[in-house]
N, C-alpha and C positions, 0 to 999 in steps of 0.2 A: 536368457533373463537377467535382469539387473538385481543384485543382492539386495534385500529389503534394508539393510543398514547402511549401503554404500552412499556416498554423497553424490550427487549429481552436479559437478561443476561445469555450468553451461557456456563459459567463456574461454576454456581452454583451447588451443595449446598454451603452455606456459609464456610469460612475457617476453622471454628471450626470443621466442620465434615469430614475435609480431612488432619488434623494434625495441630500442634501448632508450633510457632517459625516462623523464617524467612528464606528465601532461596537465594541463588545466583542470582542476577537479570540476568546477562548477560548469565549465563549458562542455565536458565530456558528458556528464550525467544529463545536462539539458539536452545535448545533441542526440543523446541515447533514447531519451524519452520522445523526443520529436520526430526522430525516425520511424520509431516503434509506432506512435500514433498515425504517422503518415501512411505506414504500410497497412495499417488496419484499414484506413479510410480509403485507400486506393483499391483494397481487395473486398470492399463492402458491396453487396449486391443491392438491386433496387428495393428488395425486401427487407433490407437492414441486416442480413446475414453475412457471414465472411467466408469467402472462397480461400480457405487456407493452402490449397495448392498453388493459387495464384500469388498469395501474399509471399511463400517461401521462395518463390522464383524472382520476385521483384527487386528491383534495384535498391529502392527504399529499404527494403528488409536486410539486403547486404550491407547497406550504410550502418544500420541498428547493429548488425552482427560485428562489424568493425569497430564500433564504437564501444561496445560491450568489451571487446579485446583490450581496447585503451585504458580501460578501468584498472587492470592490472598494473598500470604505471602510474597511477596518480600518487600523489604524497598526501597522505590522509592527516599530516601534521598541519597543512596548510588550512584546513576547515576548522579555524579557530572561532569563527564568528558563528554564533548560534543560529542566525538566518542562514548562512551557507551551510551548516550541517543539516537544518531542516529541509532544505530545498533539496540537498544532494541526495540524500537517502529516501526521500518520498519518491523522487524521480527513478533512483535504482531500483527500489522495490516494486513500483508499477510496472516499469520495463522487464525486470526479471520474472514476474507472474506470468506476462503473456508469452515471454521467451520459454518458458516451462511448457506452456500450453502446446505451443508451435512445435517444439523439438520433440516433446514426449508423445505427440499425437493424441492429445486427450480431444474427446469427441462430446462429451456431455458435462462432465464436472471433474474438477481437480482431484477429487476422491478415487478416481480411477487409477491414481499413483500413490501407493501406500505412503504416508509420511511426507506428502508433498512439501508442505512448508517447512518441515524439518531438515529435508534432505536436498531440496533444489537450491542452489545456491551460484554466486558469483566469486571470482579470486579478483579480490580489490586491494590495491597498494600491498601486495604481498601477503594479504590475509584472505582466508577463505571464509565466506559468510553466508548463511542461510538466509531464507525469507524470515524465519521465526527469529533468528538471531538480529535481523535488521529491524524488524518490527517491535520486538518485546526486548531484546538487548540494548540497541541502540536508541530508537525513537521513544520507547517507553521507559527509559532509564533503568534498564535491567530488571524488570518485573517479570513476575510469573506470567505465562501465558493462562488464558482463561482454563480452569481446571487442571492446570499443570501444578507439579509438586517442585520442581527446581527452578532456579533464576538461570537464564541462558548462560551468563558468564560467572565463573567462579572468581574467588577473591584475588587469585593471582593470574587471571586471565588478561594479557595485555589489551584485549579488545574493549575492556571495561572504559578504557580512557577515551573512547569514541562517543560514549553514551551523552544523550541529550538530557539534561538535569537542570531544573526541573521539567518534568514531562509535561507536553502541551495536549490536553484530549482532543483539541481540534484535528489532530493528525488522523483520528478515526474516521474522519470525513474526505481526507485526502489521499487514502489507501484504497486500492481495489485488490481484492483476493481473487478475483477472477470469476465471481459469483454475480448472478444477476441482481441480488438485493445489495450488492455493494455500492458505493457512489461512483458518479463517473468521475473520471479524472482528467487533468490536462498536464500542461508542463511548468513545473514550479520553478522560480526565479528567486533567488536570494533578496533582490531589491523590491520584490513584491510579495514576499511570503505571508507577511501578517495579513495584508489584504486578501490574498489567495485563500488562506485558511478561515479568515473570517466569512468569505463568500460561501466557501464548501460548507460551512458549519450552518450559515442561515439556509442555504438550499437543503440540504439533508432534514434538517430539524422541520422545516415547513412542509416537507413532502412526507417525512416518517414518523411524525407524531400527530395523532388525529383524535379527536374528542368523538367518542362513540355514543355518547348519552351523557345523561346528568352524573357528573362524578366518576366517569369512567374514561380514561385516556390511554390509548393504545400507542406502542412505541416498537421503532425496529429493536431487534434483539442486540444489536451493537450497544445500546445503552444498558442492557442487562449483563452482558459480558464483560464490559469494561466500566461496570457502576463505579468500582474503587477508584478509577481515573478521574471520574467527573467529581467524586466525594473529595478526593484531595486537592481539587482545584476550586473548591467552595461550594459544591453541592449540585446536584443534577437540576433541581428546580431553579436555581438562579442562572445556571447556565442556560436552561431553555427559555427564560425570561428575557435573557441578553439577545438570543438569536431568533425567536419566534416573531413573525409578523403581528400586528395588531388584528385581533380577530378572537373567534370563540375560544380556541385552544389557549391563547396566552391568557385570555381573560379568566378563564377557569383556574390555571395555575396561579395567578396572581390573587384569586379569591381563596387559594388555600386548597384547591383540589391537589392530591398527590399525582405526579405524573407517573405513567407507565404501570397503570394496573392491569393491563394486558399486554402481551406481546404479539406482535404480528409474526405470520410465518416468514421464515428465511428461506430463499430460493437460492440454492447452490448450483444450478444449471449454469453454463457458462454465460457470462455477460456477452461476449461475442458468440453468438450461436454460429455453428458452421453451416454452411451452404451444403446441402445434400447433392 
């Protein structure tokens, strides 16, 4: 049994065992996510479920595993452009979630592994970073996780230098935590990240913000958990008006109806349900 406080670093052995020198940051993260999604697609059944045994035995999965090991040799100092940081860390996060699901034998939801987001991580450029530290520490600019008490990085933590600041609330529609209610994801690229985040926000808003009746708009709980992020970026209503297509929901918000008077159920079952 794995101790409940033990970190689960999923791309060990240490870097010395997988080669020396540094490698291209952007290319490694993109390659990792591309192979990860390719392995999922190749192992999908006609019913849309995933044969995880076939996935683990596939050449594409082996390529993803090797790409994850190469993360240990990236030079994080080269991620100086904001677009490069966003694309790199979003790709790494999404690939790491699926790696955790596969390696830990999760069958229904990530809650089967206590502290999944706090414990599951990769060794990247000499640093160990968990899913929580990537999302809330780096991508959210060292903000507390929902209902959390502490920031991921302390004042003297060298990982604070990796933070993306100011935070961009559109990241919430580009990250998939492994749950069915999470947004679908692809491969992020620095040169296209702005358009990709815009498209992700537009797609999610138009699917997960619903007019249920006069004066009543229901929303995904993502808008509840991260309300402070949207407020910091100018407010939830202006954000939704920017991304909602013309129609009843957008018209209601434009007329002054407060968004998100009800929260839709959040389904934590796996986004990629296993084939039995």
